[in-house]
PLY file of the C-alpha trace (Angstrom):
ply
format ascii 1.0
element vertex 481
property float x
property float y
property float z
element edge 480
property int vertex1
property int vertex2
end_header
-19.89 48.81 -4.83
-17.99 45.59 -4.31
-15.43 46.67 -1.88
-18.65 48.00 -0.06
-20.16 44.49 -0.63
-16.81 42.80 1.14
-16.80 45.10 4.19
-20.60 44.74 4.83
-20.02 40.59 4.36
-17.31 40.79 7.03
-19.16 42.84 9.39
-22.49 40.92 8.97
-19.94 37.35 9.77
-18.75 38.79 12.86
-22.31 40.02 14.49
-22.19 38.66 17.81
-18.55 38.48 18.55
-18.57 40.60 21.64
-14.99 41.33 22.00
-14.35 42.44 18.11
-13.05 46.02 17.78
-13.70 48.30 15.11
-10.91 50.97 15.07
-11.53 53.79 12.74
-9.15 56.44 11.81
-8.39 58.74 9.02
-5.12 58.87 7.01
-5.38 61.75 4.68
-8.74 61.58 2.80
-8.83 57.93 3.20
-11.25 56.30 6.06
-9.37 53.14 7.53
-10.54 50.83 9.93
-8.64 48.24 11.82
-10.92 44.73 12.33
-9.21 42.45 15.24
-10.10 40.57 18.29
-8.60 42.38 21.22
-7.70 39.07 23.48
-5.54 37.35 20.99
-3.84 40.06 19.20
-0.89 41.97 19.97
-2.38 45.42 20.04
0.88 47.34 21.10
2.73 45.87 17.98
-0.29 46.61 15.97
-0.46 50.45 17.07
3.47 51.00 16.47
3.79 49.41 13.55
0.78 49.77 11.38
-1.45 52.97 12.81
1.31 54.99 13.92
3.56 54.77 10.51
0.28 55.71 8.60
-0.58 58.51 10.90
3.10 60.29 10.51
3.28 59.60 6.89
-0.03 61.30 6.49
1.28 64.37 8.27
4.23 64.75 6.35
3.57 63.78 2.85
0.16 64.12 0.87
-1.67 61.11 0.70
-2.56 59.66 -2.81
-3.22 56.57 -5.04
0.06 55.65 -5.57
0.95 55.36 -1.75
-2.25 53.19 -1.06
-0.84 51.26 -3.59
2.22 50.53 -1.42
0.02 50.29 1.54
-1.96 47.37 0.01
0.82 45.46 -1.59
2.60 45.35 1.47
6.13 47.34 0.67
5.11 49.96 3.27
4.97 47.85 6.43
7.58 45.94 7.86
5.29 43.62 9.03
4.32 40.44 7.34
0.84 41.10 5.47
-0.97 40.48 2.52
-4.50 41.23 0.76
-7.29 39.21 0.33
-10.96 40.09 -1.34
-12.61 36.84 0.07
-14.99 37.70 2.91
-14.52 34.09 4.15
-10.75 34.16 4.14
-10.77 37.70 5.88
-13.23 36.40 8.57
-10.89 33.08 9.13
-8.09 35.35 9.72
-9.42 37.78 12.07
-10.83 35.10 14.04
-7.22 33.30 13.66
-5.45 36.12 15.51
-4.67 38.46 12.50
-5.69 42.25 12.35
-7.63 43.35 8.92
-6.95 46.76 7.53
-9.88 48.09 5.55
-9.49 51.39 3.49
-12.17 53.09 1.87
-12.00 52.76 -1.78
-9.69 49.30 -2.06
-11.09 46.45 -2.96
-10.67 43.90 0.06
-8.71 44.24 3.36
-5.07 43.87 4.16
-4.11 41.22 6.74
-1.34 41.35 9.32
-0.22 38.47 11.19
-0.44 39.84 15.04
-1.56 36.45 16.86
-0.76 36.93 20.89
-2.32 33.88 22.15
-2.01 33.25 25.88
0.75 30.38 26.45
2.54 29.07 29.01
6.60 28.81 29.30
8.35 26.04 28.15
8.11 23.44 31.19
9.94 20.28 32.20
8.67 16.74 30.70
5.95 15.59 33.40
5.13 11.97 31.40
8.28 10.89 30.10
10.67 11.90 32.79
14.70 11.34 32.46
17.16 11.66 35.01
20.41 12.32 32.61
19.17 14.28 29.39
17.06 17.26 28.34
14.42 18.23 30.33
12.17 20.54 28.11
8.85 19.38 26.67
6.24 20.61 24.18
3.58 23.12 25.23
0.20 23.75 23.35
1.57 26.68 20.84
2.88 24.92 17.78
5.15 27.69 16.67
6.94 27.36 20.12
6.99 23.50 19.46
8.36 23.92 15.93
11.29 26.28 17.34
12.05 23.68 20.25
12.74 20.99 17.26
14.56 23.17 15.06
16.89 23.82 17.60
17.40 20.14 17.89
17.79 19.76 14.23
19.56 22.37 12.06
19.29 21.11 8.65
17.61 22.48 5.68
16.39 18.79 4.91
14.00 19.15 7.85
10.73 19.75 6.14
7.46 20.99 7.41
3.94 20.34 5.40
0.93 22.07 6.83
-2.57 21.23 6.89
-5.43 22.89 8.31
-8.22 20.54 10.05
-11.65 21.35 11.48
-14.41 23.02 10.33
-14.76 25.04 13.04
-11.69 24.82 14.79
-9.20 25.50 11.83
-6.22 23.98 13.54
-2.95 23.92 12.39
-1.22 20.32 11.91
2.48 19.87 10.81
3.96 17.38 9.19
7.75 16.76 10.13
10.10 14.56 8.62
13.60 14.93 7.21
13.87 14.22 3.36
15.81 11.95 2.04
15.46 9.57 5.39
11.93 8.56 5.68
10.35 6.21 3.43
8.41 7.81 0.79
5.29 5.87 0.62
5.03 6.08 4.18
5.30 10.23 3.73
2.54 9.77 0.81
0.18 7.41 3.07
0.37 10.00 5.96
-0.34 13.24 3.59
-3.13 11.51 1.83
-4.62 10.40 4.84
-4.49 13.99 6.63
-5.64 15.18 3.29
-8.80 13.03 3.60
-9.83 14.30 7.03
-13.17 16.26 7.14
-14.22 16.93 10.44
-15.87 19.81 12.80
-12.76 20.14 15.10
-9.53 18.56 16.10
-8.46 19.51 19.75
-5.85 17.03 20.50
-3.45 15.20 18.13
-4.98 11.76 19.31
-8.24 12.84 17.21
-5.93 12.29 14.05
-4.27 8.87 15.23
-7.37 7.15 14.56
-7.67 8.36 11.03
-4.06 7.29 10.23
-3.71 4.04 12.04
-3.63 0.87 9.73
-5.66 -1.24 12.13
-7.68 1.58 14.00
-9.89 -1.51 15.92
-6.24 -2.85 17.05
-5.80 -2.77 20.80
-2.07 -2.05 20.24
-1.20 1.39 19.08
0.35 1.82 15.87
1.74 5.42 16.50
3.69 6.87 19.72
2.76 9.71 21.63
5.55 12.08 23.12
5.91 15.43 24.57
9.86 15.51 24.48
11.61 17.65 21.58
14.43 15.25 21.73
12.19 11.77 21.35
10.81 13.46 18.10
14.25 14.83 16.82
15.76 11.26 17.21
12.80 9.66 15.80
13.14 11.92 12.66
17.00 11.06 12.10
16.05 7.62 12.29
13.66 7.94 9.12
10.29 8.30 11.07
7.86 10.91 10.59
6.40 13.68 13.28
2.80 14.99 13.26
2.70 18.06 15.50
-0.65 20.01 16.24
-1.44 23.19 17.39
-3.17 23.52 20.67
-1.80 20.05 22.26
1.69 19.55 23.96
1.59 15.78 22.35
3.19 14.93 18.88
2.65 11.56 17.31
5.58 9.45 15.69
5.09 7.00 13.12
5.71 4.29 12.10
6.32 2.27 15.10
7.37 -1.07 16.22
6.62 -2.70 19.70
10.23 -2.41 20.72
10.57 1.10 20.05
7.31 1.55 22.32
9.13 -0.13 24.96
12.21 2.00 24.83
12.64 5.28 26.86
14.91 8.50 25.97
17.03 7.74 28.83
17.76 4.68 27.28
20.21 6.77 25.10
21.85 9.17 27.49
22.83 6.20 29.87
26.14 3.83 29.27
25.12 1.13 27.62
25.45 -1.41 30.20
22.86 0.67 32.48
20.53 0.92 29.43
20.68 -2.68 28.59
19.76 -3.88 31.94
16.96 -1.50 32.33
15.34 -2.49 29.17
15.64 -6.57 30.49
13.96 -5.18 33.75
11.42 -3.42 31.77
10.45 -6.54 29.42
10.59 -8.73 32.56
7.94 -6.67 34.52
5.95 -6.24 31.23
5.37 -9.99 30.95
4.60 -9.80 34.79
1.83 -7.12 34.27
0.30 -8.99 31.56
0.62 -12.67 32.91
0.99 -12.75 36.68
-2.78 -12.53 37.86
-3.48 -15.16 35.19
-0.72 -17.47 35.97
-1.77 -17.53 40.09
-5.31 -18.18 39.41
-4.55 -21.03 36.80
-1.61 -22.60 38.97
-3.95 -22.51 42.36
-7.04 -23.49 40.39
-5.47 -26.12 38.15
-1.94 -27.08 38.79
-1.33 -26.72 42.45
1.02 -29.67 42.38
4.02 -27.38 40.46
3.69 -25.00 43.73
6.35 -25.86 46.19
4.62 -27.45 49.51
5.30 -24.93 51.99
3.92 -22.41 49.77
1.22 -24.22 48.66
-0.19 -25.04 52.34
0.23 -21.14 53.01
-1.97 -20.15 50.11
-4.72 -23.17 51.00
-4.91 -21.82 54.37
-5.20 -18.02 53.20
-7.93 -18.91 50.81
-9.72 -21.43 53.27
-12.54 -19.05 54.14
-12.23 -17.19 50.76
-16.09 -17.87 49.29
-15.00 -17.18 45.73
-13.26 -19.06 43.30
-9.66 -17.77 42.84
-10.75 -16.62 39.10
-13.64 -14.38 40.66
-11.34 -13.27 43.79
-8.97 -12.06 40.87
-11.37 -10.30 38.98
-12.46 -8.18 41.96
-8.90 -7.25 42.71
-8.19 -6.45 39.35
-11.29 -4.06 38.80
-10.71 -2.59 42.02
-7.02 -1.90 41.46
-8.07 -0.30 38.00
-10.91 1.76 39.90
-8.20 3.18 42.40
-5.81 3.95 39.74
-8.04 6.29 37.64
-9.22 7.75 40.88
-5.62 8.63 41.74
-5.45 10.55 38.32
-8.71 12.24 38.33
-8.67 13.54 42.12
-6.65 16.78 42.39
-2.94 16.29 42.64
-2.58 17.45 46.05
-4.96 14.36 47.10
-4.67 11.84 44.14
-1.83 10.01 45.35
-2.45 10.24 48.62
-5.99 8.52 48.27
-4.83 6.03 46.01
-1.88 4.70 48.02
-3.83 4.88 51.18
-7.19 3.71 49.55
-5.17 0.67 48.45
-3.72 -0.38 51.78
-7.00 0.26 53.45
-9.07 -1.59 51.17
-6.54 -4.45 50.48
-6.54 -4.89 54.39
-10.09 -4.88 54.80
-10.92 -7.28 51.95
-8.61 -9.59 53.47
-9.62 -9.39 57.08
-13.28 -9.40 55.93
-12.20 -12.73 53.97
-13.61 -11.39 50.81
-10.02 -11.90 49.05
-6.68 -13.55 50.44
-3.73 -12.12 51.03
-1.50 -13.79 48.26
-3.84 -12.36 45.74
-3.56 -9.00 46.88
0.10 -9.01 46.61
-0.14 -10.64 43.04
-2.47 -7.75 42.10
-0.37 -4.97 43.59
2.97 -6.46 41.87
0.94 -6.60 38.56
-0.29 -2.77 39.11
3.52 -1.74 40.19
4.81 -3.68 36.76
2.59 -1.66 34.48
3.80 1.40 35.51
7.08 0.32 34.31
6.13 0.24 30.54
7.54 3.65 29.27
4.39 4.15 26.67
1.01 4.46 28.56
-0.96 3.57 25.40
1.16 0.05 25.07
0.88 -0.33 28.83
-3.10 0.23 28.40
-3.13 -2.59 25.78
-1.88 -4.64 28.25
-4.17 -3.80 31.29
-7.19 -4.67 28.53
-5.67 -7.90 27.27
-4.67 -8.99 30.95
-8.85 -9.77 31.58
-9.51 -12.14 28.63
-6.32 -13.92 29.53
-7.14 -14.14 33.18
-10.21 -15.43 32.01
-9.01 -18.13 30.10
-6.29 -19.19 32.81
-9.21 -19.57 35.18
-11.25 -21.82 32.80
-8.59 -23.62 31.00
-5.69 -23.44 33.13
-2.21 -23.02 31.98
-3.24 -24.27 28.53
-5.74 -21.34 28.37
-2.73 -19.02 29.16
-0.44 -20.80 26.00
-3.52 -20.44 23.76
-3.87 -16.79 24.93
-0.14 -15.92 24.48
0.03 -17.77 20.93
-3.04 -15.75 19.44
-1.58 -12.65 20.91
1.68 -12.97 19.33
0.35 -14.37 16.23
-1.66 -10.98 15.88
1.12 -8.96 16.85
3.38 -10.78 14.06
0.68 -9.93 11.74
0.12 -6.46 12.54
1.78 -3.44 10.99
2.02 0.07 11.52
2.28 2.02 8.19
3.59 -1.15 6.50
6.03 -1.66 9.07
5.94 -5.25 10.82
4.90 -4.58 14.39
7.52 -7.17 15.53
10.54 -6.19 13.45
13.38 -6.80 13.97
12.25 -10.43 15.12
9.69 -11.22 12.94
11.11 -10.66 10.25
14.33 -11.16 11.59
16.58 -8.09 10.83
20.07 -9.38 12.56
21.83 -5.68 12.51
18.59 -4.14 14.25
18.76 -6.43 17.26
21.61 -4.73 18.98
18.98 -1.72 19.64
15.99 -3.96 21.00
16.21 -6.09 24.01
19.78 -4.40 24.91
21.37 -1.38 23.51
24.97 -1.63 22.31
27.23 1.22 22.44
26.83 4.10 19.90
29.94 3.45 17.85
28.38 0.30 17.05
24.85 1.36 15.60
26.38 2.41 12.33
23.00 1.95 10.39
19.69 3.27 10.73
16.75 0.50 11.97
15.59 -1.19 8.47
12.31 -0.90 9.53
12.27 3.35 8.91
15.18 3.59 6.30
15.14 4.53 2.86
18.17 5.33 0.72
20.41 6.90 3.37
21.31 3.78 5.67
24.34 5.20 7.48
24.05 7.37 10.23
27.59 7.58 11.35
31.14 6.72 9.41
32.57 3.37 9.93
0 1
1 2
2 3
3 4
4 5
5 6
6 7
7 8
8 9
9 10
10 11
11 12
12 13
13 14
14 15
15 16
16 17
17 18
18 19
19 20
20 21
21 22
22 23
23 24
24 25
25 26
26 27
27 28
28 29
29 30
30 31
31 32
32 33
33 34
34 35
35 36
36 37
37 38
38 39
39 40
40 41
41 42
42 43
43 44
44 45
45 46
46 47
47 48
48 49
49 50
50 51
51 52
52 53
53 54
54 55
55 56
56 57
57 58
58 59
59 60
60 61
61 62
62 63
63 64
64 65
65 66
66 67
67 68
68 69
69 70
70 71
71 72
72 73
73 74
74 75
75 76
76 77
77 78
78 79
79 80
80 81
81 82
82 83
83 84
84 85
85 86
86 87
87 88
88 89
89 90
90 91
91 92
92 93
93 94
94 95
95 96
96 97
97 98
98 99
99 100
100 101
101 102
102 103
103 104
104 105
105 106
106 107
107 108
108 109
109 110
110 111
111 112
112 113
113 114
114 115
115 116
116 117
117 118
118 119
119 120
120 121
121 122
122 123
123 124
124 125
125 126
126 127
127 128
128 129
129 130
130 131
131 132
132 133
133 134
134 135
135 136
136 137
137 138
138 139
139 140
140 141
141 142
142 143
143 144
144 145
145 146
146 147
147 148
148 149
149 150
150 151
151 152
152 153
153 154
154 155
155 156
156 157
157 158
158 159
159 160
160 161
161 162
162 163
163 164
164 165
165 166
166 167
167 168
168 169
169 170
170 171
171 172
172 173
173 174
174 175
175 176
176 177
177 178
178 179
179 180
180 181
181 182
182 183
183 184
184 185
185 186
186 187
187 188
188 189
189 190
190 191
191 192
192 193
193 194
194 195
195 196
196 197
197 198
198 199
199 200
200 201
201 202
202 203
203 204
204 205
205 206
206 207
207 208
208 209
209 210
210 211
211 212
212 213
213 214
214 215
215 216
216 217
217 218
218 219
219 220
220 221
221 222
222 223
223 224
224 225
225 226
226 227
227 228
228 229
229 230
230 231
231 232
232 233
233 234
234 235
235 236
236 237
237 238
238 239
239 240
240 241
241 242
242 243
243 244
244 245
245 246
246 247
247 248
248 249
249 250
250 251
251 252
252 253
253 254
254 255
255 256
256 257
257 258
258 259
259 260
260 261
261 262
262 263
263 264
264 265
265 266
266 267
267 268
268 269
269 270
270 271
271 272
272 273
273 274
274 275
275 276
276 277
277 278
278 279
279 280
280 281
281 282
282 283
283 284
284 285
285 286
286 287
287 288
288 289
289 290
290 291
291 292
292 293
293 294
294 295
295 296
296 297
297 298
298 299
299 300
300 301
301 302
302 303
303 304
304 305
305 306
306 307
307 308
308 309
309 310
310 311
311 312
312 313
313 314
314 315
315 316
316 317
317 318
318 319
319 320
320 321
321 322
322 323
323 324
324 325
325 326
326 327
327 328
328 329
329 330
330 331
331 332
332 333
333 334
334 335
335 336
336 337
337 338
338 339
339 340
340 341
341 342
342 343
343 344
344 345
345 346
346 347
347 348
348 349
349 350
350 351
351 352
352 353
353 354
354 355
355 356
356 357
357 358
358 359
359 360
360 361
361 362
362 363
363 364
364 365
365 366
366 367
367 368
368 369
369 370
370 371
371 372
372 373
373 374
374 375
375 376
376 377
377 378
378 379
379 380
380 381
381 382
382 383
383 384
384 385
385 386
386 387
387 388
388 389
389 390
390 391
391 392
392 393
393 394
394 395
395 396
396 397
397 398
398 399
399 400
400 401
401 402
402 403
403 404
404 405
405 406
406 407
407 408
408 409
409 410
410 411
411 412
412 413
413 414
414 415
415 416
416 417
417 418
418 419
419 420
420 421
421 422
422 423
423 424
424 425
425 426
426 427
427 428
428 429
429 430
430 431
431 432
432 433
433 434
434 435
435 436
436 437
437 438
438 439
439 440
440 441
441 442
442 443
443 444
444 445
445 446
446 447
447 448
448 449
449 450
450 451
451 452
452 453
453 454
454 455
455 456
456 457
457 458
458 459
459 460
460 461
461 462
462 463
463 464
464 465
465 466
466 467
467 468
468 469
469 470
470 471
471 472
472 473
473 474
474 475
475 476
476 477
477 478
478 479
479 480
C-alpha cells in the first residue's frame, strides 16, 4: 500500500542515523509511531503536547476515523503541524528537528515543529564594541536573531523572505527589508541572485556574499558584515537590505558605500561634535595605514631633500649599517607584522595578546640590534599597524592592508611619482566601482550635497531630515521638518 511504501522509504532513508528514535505507541485500534532525533527535538513538549493528549483521548472515548481526520488536519493539537505524503520532505523535516507521527492506515505522516538546538544566550558585541549604545549581539540561531531585530523595528512593513540554501545543510536564509524604503530593483537583484545559488553547503553568510557582489574580484567589499541588531535596524530604516543566515552571528547589509564602511554604530550614539572628531581621526589614520610605509620608503630613497636636516641625519645614521635597501627593509617588517597579527588571532585568547605584543617588541628590538632593520622603520610599521585597527570594518581594513604592498613597491621604485600614480589608479577604480548599482564613492562621486552631512562629519540629528540618496526610493523623509 502507498502508506506502507512511504513509511518504508522514510525508514530506508534514515538508516545509519544512530540517534534516530522510533517510539511506537497504541491509540485505540491504531498503531502509531513517533520518529525524531532525540538530540535536536524538545522531547518534554513532544510528550506533553502529542503523546499524552492522544492517549488520554483514547482512554476516554472510542477512537474512530473521524477522530483520526482531526489529528491529520491538525485541529486536535495545539502545536503547529502539517501533513505530508512526500518521503523526501518528511526526512528533511525530521533531520531539521521536527518530529514525524506515523499512524497506521493513514497515508503520509504528520510533522510537528519541535526544534530544540543548543544555543548560547545573547552576548555582548565583541567585534563592534561601543561605549554608549546597545550591547547585545546576534547569535547562531536565526530565530533569536529575528526576534532581536523585531524588538528594534515594530512595524508591519518589516518584511522577511525565506530561502533554503545548501543541498546538504538546508540552511535558512532570510532577506530582510522595509517595504517602501528600499529600492525595488536592488531587492529584485538580491532575490534573483539568492534564488540562483546552487551549492552543497552554506555555513556562513560570507559563503553568499561572493554570489551577490557586482564585482567579486574586487579587493574592496561591496557589503557590510555586522553582528549588531541595532546596526541592521538602522540600515533597514535608511533603505538598505539585510541578509541573515541561520548558524552564523553575522548579517550582510547591502548596498554599501566607502563612507558607510568608515562609520561605526557609536557615531550615532555620541554627540555630533565627538562623532565628527572621531570620524576625522578615523579617516586620517586610514590614510596613514595605507600610505605611511610607502611614503617613508619613497622619501628616504628618492627625495631626502624634503626631510628636515636633523631628522635626515638621524635616519641616515640609523640606516648606516643596514644591508638592505629601504624597500626590502620595509617589506620584511610589513610581512613580519602581518604574521604577528595573524598569530595573535590564532593563538588561544589567554596567550594571544601577550604573545603578539611581547613578540613584536622582542623581534623589533632584536632586529634593530642585529642591524637587519632600522629603528625609524620599526616606528613607521608600528604606527601603520595600529592605524589599521582604527578602520571600523574588518573587510575594508583588509583591503587597505593588501593594497599597501603594491603601493609600497611603487613608492620604492618610482618614488612619490609612483605613489601619486597608485593613488590616482585606486581612486579611479573606487569611483567606477558599484555596490548593487550604488556608486561606491557617493556622495562625493557623484556629488550629492545633502548627504555630505553624514560622511566625513556628522551633523545633528535634527538636520538629517532625509534618507541617504544612495539607498532611498519613494519615501525620502525620515523625520518631519
